[in-house]
C-alpha positions in Angstrom: -94.9 -18.3 -207.6 -98.1 -16.5 -208.6 -97.9 -13.5 -206.2 -94.4 -12.5 -207.3 -95.1 -13.1 -211.0 -98.1 -10.8 -210.7 -96.0 -8.1 -209.2 -93.3 -8.4 -211.9 -96.0 -8.1 -214.6 -97.3 -5.1 -212.9 -93.9 -3.5 -212.9 -93.5 -4.2 -216.6 -96.7 -2.3 -217.2 -95.7 0.4 -214.9 -92.4 0.8 -216.7 -94.2 1.4 -220.0 -96.6 3.9 -218.3 -93.8 5.9 -216.8 -91.6 5.9 -219.9 -92.8 9.4 -220.9 -92.3 10.8 -217.4 -88.8 9.3 -217.2 -87.8 11.1 -220.4 -88.9 14.3 -218.8 -86.7 13.9 -215.7 -83.9 16.4 -215.6 -80.5 15.1 -216.6 -79.1 16.6 -213.5 -81.5 14.7 -211.2 -79.6 12.8 -208.4 -81.1 9.9 -206.5 -79.3 8.4 -203.4 -79.8 4.8 -202.3 -78.6 4.4 -198.7 -78.5 0.9 -197.2 -77.9 0.0 -193.5 -75.4 -2.8 -193.2 -73.3 -5.5 -194.7 -74.3 -8.3 -192.3 -76.5 -9.5 -195.2 -75.1 -9.7 -198.7 -78.5 -8.8 -200.2 -77.8 -5.1 -200.5 -74.8 -5.4 -202.9 -76.1 -8.5 -204.7 -79.8 -7.8 -205.1 -81.2 -4.5 -203.7 -78.9 -1.9 -205.3 -78.4 -3.9 -208.6 -82.2 -4.1 -208.9 -82.7 -0.4 -208.1 -79.9 0.6 -210.6 -81.3 -1.5 -213.4 -84.8 -0.1 -212.9 -83.5 3.5 -212.8 -81.4 3.0 -215.9 -84.7 2.1 -217.7 -86.8 4.9 -216.2 -84.2 7.7 -216.1 -81.0 6.9 -217.9 -79.6 10.4 -217.3 -80.2 10.4 -213.5 -77.2 10.2 -211.3 -77.2 7.5 -208.7 -75.3 7.5 -205.4 -75.0 4.3 -203.4 -73.8 4.1 -199.8 -73.8 1.4 -197.2 -73.5 2.4 -193.5 -72.1 -0.9 -192.3 -74.4 -0.9 -189.3 -73.1 2.5 -188.1 -75.8 5.1 -187.2 -73.3 8.0 -187.2 -71.9 6.9 -190.6 -75.4 6.8 -192.1 -76.1 10.3 -190.8 -72.9 11.5 -192.5 -73.8 9.8 -195.7 -77.3 11.2 -195.6 -75.9 14.8 -195.1 -73.4 14.2 -197.9 -75.9 13.1 -200.5 -78.0 16.2 -199.8 -74.9 18.3 -200.2 -74.3 16.5 -203.6 -77.8 17.6 -204.7 -79.9 14.5 -204.2 -83.5 15.2 -204.9 -84.8 11.8 -203.7 -83.2 9.6 -201.0 -84.1 5.9 -200.7 -83.3 5.1 -197.1 -83.1 1.8 -195.3 -82.2 3.0 -191.8 -79.7 1.5 -189.5 -81.8 2.8 -186.6 -85.4 3.4 -187.4 -85.9 5.9 -184.5 -82.8 7.9 -185.3 -83.8 8.1 -188.9 -86.7 10.4 -188.0 -84.4 13.4 -187.7 -82.9 12.5 -191.2 -86.4 12.6 -192.7 -87.1 15.9 -191.0 -83.8 17.4 -192.3 -84.4 16.3 -195.9 -88.0 17.5 -196.0 -87.0 20.8 -194.6 -84.8 21.2 -197.7 -87.4 19.9 -200.2 -85.7 16.5 -200.6 -88.1 13.5 -200.8 -87.4 10.4 -198.7 -88.5 6.9 -199.6 -88.3 4.6 -196.6 -87.1 1.3 -197.8 -87.6 -2.1 -196.2 -87.5 -0.7 -192.7 -90.2 1.8 -191.7 -89.5 5.1 -189.9 -92.2 5.3 -187.2 -91.2 8.7 -185.7 -91.5 10.8 -188.8 -93.6 10.2 -191.9 -91.4 9.7 -194.9 -92.8 10.7 -198.3 -93.4 7.0 -199.2 -92.6 3.5 -197.9 -91.9 0.4 -200.0 -91.3 -3.0 -198.4 -92.5 -6.5 -198.1 -95.2 -7.0 -195.5 -93.0 -7.5 -192.5 -95.7 -8.3 -190.0 -97.1 -10.8 -192.5 -93.7 -12.4 -192.8 -93.5 -13.0 -189.1 -97.0 -14.4 -188.9 -96.4 -16.7 -191.9 -93.2 -18.3 -190.7 -94.7 -18.8 -187.2 -97.9 -20.3 -188.5 -96.0 -22.5 -190.9 -93.9 -23.9 -188.0 -97.0 -24.5 -185.9 -98.7 -26.3 -188.7 -95.6 -28.5 -189.1 -95.4 -29.3 -185.4 -99.1 -30.2 -185.3 -98.7 -32.4 -188.5 -95.8 -34.2 -186.8 -97.9 -34.8 -183.7 -95.5 -32.8 -181.4 -97.3 -32.5 -178.0 -98.1 -29.1 -176.7 -97.9 -29.8 -173.0 -94.1 -30.2 -172.7 -91.3 -27.9 -173.7 -91.9 -25.0 -176.1 -90.5 -22.7 -178.8 -87.5 -20.4 -178.9 -88.1 -17.0 -180.5 -85.2 -15.1 -182.1 -86.1 -11.6 -183.2 -84.1 -9.2 -185.2 -82.4 -6.0 -184.2 -84.1 -3.9 -181.5 -83.2 -0.7 -183.4 -85.0 -1.9 -186.6 -88.7 -1.1 -186.8 -89.1 -3.8 -189.5 -87.8 -6.4 -187.0 -90.4 -5.2 -184.5 -93.1 -5.8 -187.1 -91.8 -9.3 -187.8 -91.8 -9.9 -184.1 -95.4 -8.8 -183.8 -96.3 -11.1 -186.6 -94.5 -14.0 -185.0 -96.4 -13.3 -181.7 -99.6 -13.3 -183.6 -98.7 -16.6 -185.4 -97.9 -18.3 -182.1 -100.8 -16.9 -180.1 -103.5 -19.5 -179.5 -101.3 -22.2 -181.0 -101.1 -24.1 -177.8 -97.3 -24.0 -178.0 -95.4 -22.0 -175.3 -92.6 -19.5 -176.1 -90.0 -20.6 -173.5 -87.4 -17.9 -174.3 -87.1 -14.9 -176.6 -84.2 -12.7 -177.8 -83.7 -9.5 -179.7 -80.6 -9.9 -181.8 -78.4 -6.8 -181.9 -77.6 -5.7 -185.5 -79.2 -9.0 -186.7 -75.8 -10.5 -186.1 -75.8 -14.4 -186.6 -72.9 -14.9 -184.1 -74.9 -13.2 -181.4 -78.0 -15.3 -182.2 -75.8 -18.4 -182.0 -74.3 -17.4 -178.7 -77.8 -16.9 -177.2 -79.1 -20.1 -178.7 -76.1 -22.0 -177.2 -77.3 -20.9 -173.7 -80.8 -21.9 -174.4 -79.8 -25.4 -175.7 -77.9 -25.9 -172.4 -80.9 -24.7 -170.5 -83.8 -26.5 -172.2 -82.2 -29.3 -174.2 -84.7 -31.6 -175.8 -87.6 -29.4 -174.5 -86.9 -27.1 -177.5 -89.7 -28.1 -179.9 -88.9 -25.5 -182.5 -87.2 -22.2 -183.2 -88.9 -19.2 -184.8 -86.0 -17.1 -186.1 -86.8 -13.7 -187.8 -84.3 -14.2 -190.7 -82.0 -16.7 -192.2 -78.9 -15.4 -190.5 -80.3 -15.7 -187.0 -81.9 -19.1 -187.9 -78.5 -20.3 -189.2 -77.0 -19.2 -185.9 -79.6 -21.3 -184.0 -78.9 -24.3 -186.2 -75.2 -24.0 -185.6 -75.8 -23.9 -181.9 -78.0 -27.0 -182.0 -75.6 -28.9 -184.1 -72.6 -28.0 -181.9 -74.6 -29.3 -178.9 -75.2 -32.6 -180.7 -78.9 -32.2 -180.9 -80.3 -34.9 -183.2 -82.8 -34.7 -184.8 -82.9 -31.0 -185.1 -86.1 -29.2 -184.1 -87.6 -27.2 -187.0 -86.1 -23.8 -187.4 -87.6 -20.9 -189.5 -85.9 -18.2 -191.5 -86.6 -15.3 -193.8 -84.9 -14.0 -197.0 -84.2 -17.2 -198.9 -80.4 -16.7 -198.8 -78.2 -19.3 -200.6 -77.1 -20.7 -197.2 -80.7 -21.1 -196.0 -81.8 -22.7 -199.2 -79.0 -25.2 -198.8 -80.0 -25.9 -195.2 -83.6 -26.5 -196.3 -82.5 -28.9 -199.0 -80.4 -30.7 -196.4 -83.3 -30.8 -194.0 -81.6 -28.7 -191.3 -83.9 -25.6 -191.7 -87.6 -25.9 -192.0 -88.7 -22.8 -193.8 -87.7 -19.4 -195.2 -89.4 -16.5 -197.0 -89.0 -15.9 -200.7 -88.9 -12.2 -201.2 -86.7 -11.2 -204.1 -85.3 -7.8 -203.2 -85.4 -6.7 -206.8 -89.2 -6.4 -206.5 -89.1 -3.7 -203.8 -86.0 -2.1 -205.4 -87.9 -1.8 -208.7 -90.9 -0.3 -206.9 -88.7 2.2 -205.2 -87.2 3.3 -208.5 -90.7 3.9 -209.9 -91.7 6.0 -206.9 -88.4 8.0 -207.1 -89.0 8.8 -210.8 -92.6 9.9 -210.1 -91.3 12.2 -207.3 -88.6 13.7 -209.6 -91.4 14.6 -212.0 -93.6 16.1 -209.4 -96.1 13.2 -209.4 -97.6 12.0 -206.1 -97.2 8.2 -206.0 -100.4 6.2 -205.4 -100.3 4.3 -202.1 -102.0 0.9 -201.6 -102.0 1.3 -197.8 -100.6 3.5 -195.0 -98.1 2.5 -192.3 -96.9 4.9 -189.6 -98.8 7.7 -191.3 -96.7 7.1 -194.4 -98.2 6.2 -197.8 -97.0 2.7 -198.5 -96.7 -0.2 -200.9 -96.3 -3.6 -199.2 -95.7 -6.8 -201.1 -96.8 -10.2 -200.0 -94.1 -12.9 -199.9 -94.2 -16.7 -200.0 -93.2 -19.3 -197.4 -90.7 -21.8 -198.8 -90.2 -25.3 -197.4 -88.6 -28.4 -198.7 -91.9 -29.3 -200.2 -92.2 -26.3 -202.5 -88.6 -25.1 -202.9 -88.2 -26.4 -206.4 -91.3 -24.6 -207.7 -91.0 -21.3 -205.9 -87.2 -20.8 -206.0 -85.8 -22.7 -208.9 -88.6 -23.3 -211.5 -89.5 -19.6 -211.3 -85.9 -18.5 -211.8 -85.5 -16.6 -208.5 -82.2 -18.5 -207.8 -80.0 -20.5 -210.1 -79.7 -24.2 -209.1 -75.9 -24.1 -209.8 -75.4 -21.6 -207.0 -77.1 -23.8 -204.5 -76.6 -27.4 -205.6 -72.9 -27.8 -204.7 -70.9 -30.1 -202.5 -72.9 -32.0 -199.9 -76.2 -30.3 -201.1 -76.0 -31.9 -204.5 -77.6 -35.2 -203.4 -80.5 -33.4 -201.8 -81.0 -31.3 -205.0 -81.2 -34.5 -207.0 -83.6 -36.0 -204.6 -85.9 -33.0 -204.9 -85.6 -32.9 -208.7 -83.8 -29.6 -208.6 -80.7 -31.0 -210.2 -80.5 -33.8 -212.8 
């Protein structure tokens, strides 16, 4: 897991560098961390704990406010207004609706409040900084991985094709993942036979759509490129409910516990390892710099916003032990349970 290890080492060095600046941050400094939904457990289990831990090291006297909008645009707007009223100087925002968030950025900046766009970009209005994994790179990577697998298995390109399940149409990050998928499938020789934008990233909606496509295309479904593990899991559930055997390869993204188990069982082909704590830690460093009047250094620019984008890794059954378990990203005991224990033993994850 060389890429992530490098980033973590970089953060350790950065933490030492900013130790002095952190000590200078005013005790009354307030930072808000506003997340978009609870469809994924990542925000409570990884993103906010990672952000909180980093902030405690960098600015122990800073006050943190955490809110989750539960997929509600209006609620997130209320939360945004509320944290400004409570004196937040920096707001880390993962928007429910990337387009609607432009007005929130404009409001904050008009009052001298800094906004760090987090995970999902805000195309309509440049935030003060953007931290994320490379979403377009994620889409391209999972699609290319699937194509390479199909070619290795000798799956013909002149019959059937691939289902494409994208994320939420209101999420600009989902649009970037979709663009990456398109790029990964272009010129592959495999046809995209149907495509779907999943409202709110909701797995049940992805499953319902996939049910219809299984009835429509049957064995002509050669593979499924799903933009995250939830939508991929919905597709797998639909295929299994229809009695499809063997399952066509299905992609994912996020390396959730459920997805790792499906990969070990052979039901899901790939996912993306992107520990949220990496981006959360980066956001904390940027926030503390802003509190101290320092302009963060950007590695790139996206939507006219200075940005830091991290490169994730594709996980398959072949490398899951090394990338996920040997590196300590996920504890084997959380995954190797019940019917998945045999697969863990087979792969050397569990002895």
